[in-house]
N, C-alpha and C positions, 0 to 999 in steps of 0.2 A: 875807789870804791864804784863809780857812775859803771866804770868798764868791765867790773865781776858781774852787776847786776844786769849790761845791756848782754854779755855771755850768756848768762841762764834764759835770757830773753831771747833770746837766739836759741838756743840751744829745745828748750820748749815748745818753740818756731814749731822746728826740724825736726821732734822725735812726733808733734799733730799729725804731720806733712803725710811723716811713713806711715803715720796708722791708716791713715784713709784709704781709705780703695781707689785701686790708678781712677775708676773712669767718675771720682767723685771729684779729684783734682783736676783734669780735664774738663770736666763737666760735659763731657760730652756720651751719650748712650755705650754700654758696649757694639760690642761688635756680632752679635747674634737678630740685631734691630731693632727699633727705634724706644727710646724710655719702656724698656721692661718686655715689649712684645717680643713672641720668637719671630724668626724666619719664618716664612711663608712665602712660596709662590707656586704659577700654575705656568707650564706650558702648555700653549694648545698647536694641536697635529698638526705635522707640518703639511704646508699645500705644495707641491710639486707640479712644476711651469711642466709635465708631461708626465704622464705616468711611462712610458718605456725612450730607453734611446739609446746612440752606439757611442762606443767609447771616441773618447776629441769631440763630443757637444757638450753644452755647458747646460749646465740645468740648475732652472730657478729655485729656491729652499724659501720659504716666506710661511714665520711662523709669528702667536702674539705672546709674549710673556710677561705677567702678571702677579703682581707684587701685593698678596696679600692679608700681608702685614698691615699693621697705622702708623711701624717707621719707618725711616730714610735708609735704605737698605742699599747695598751692591754687591750683586750678586756677578757670577763667571758664569756664560750663558758658551756654551758648547753647540758648534752642527759638526755634524760625522759622519761617515756613512762606512756599511761595511757590504762587502763584496761578496756576491754568492758561494768565492772557497775560502772564504773568512779571515783576508785582511781586511783592515778598519785604516781608512785617512779622518783624518784631522781635520775636514775643514777651515773650519772659524771659529778663534775663542778671544772672544770680551768679556769684560772689566765691565758693569753697566751699574747704572744706577737707577735707582729710581725711589720715588716720595711713596708713604703709605697712601697707595691704594692704585695705585698706577700702573697701568697698560702699557706698552711701548711693541711697537712691530722691529721685527725682526727680515731682514732680505739676504740673499747671501747668492753669487755666482758658484754651483760647484762645477768645473773646469770634471771630466770622465776622463782616468787615463787609458791611452790608448793599448796597455796591459791587462785591461780591470777584465775578470771572471767577466763569462756569456754566462749568464742566468739573472735573478731575482735579487738585488740588494736592499738593505735597508737605509735608510737613512733619519737616520736620531738628534733632536733636541733635548739636549740637559742643561739644566739649570743647577750652578753651583750654589750653597752656602759654602768659604772655606774649604775644606775638604766633601760637608755633605753636601749628599742630590737630597735637590728633593723636586727636581722635578723628569717627567724622561717621559717620550715623547715620538714616535718613528712613523715614516709611510713606507711601504712598498717599493725599490722602482723598478723596472726592469731593466739590463742590460740584452741588446740583443745582438 
């Protein structure tokens, strides 16, 4: 009889755990943000070390990313450039952890390829939560 009772208790515990949401089982907030807050990020307009550059030169890209939600989150931050002839280059991509309300500065060195088209290109800073774009800012860069 005691083995039968153990099996019944085990079955009830398993059914209870399966009926609970996964986030409640782990005791952690869901992926969108902390404790019911939604994902929210702000990127400042990128600042460039120089407004004009020649192919083969490195350009510094600087921006501030702010988590405007109240919970701890991880955002994917990408820095990219689109040349005047439409070719996109991913300069950097990182997953960065933020506490609620925290801001972080990012800085990246962008080596301009020797075969980059001459003209006005754009440098972008994008912030994603999963596949959702939360913030995007850009700055012009003239390639001479």
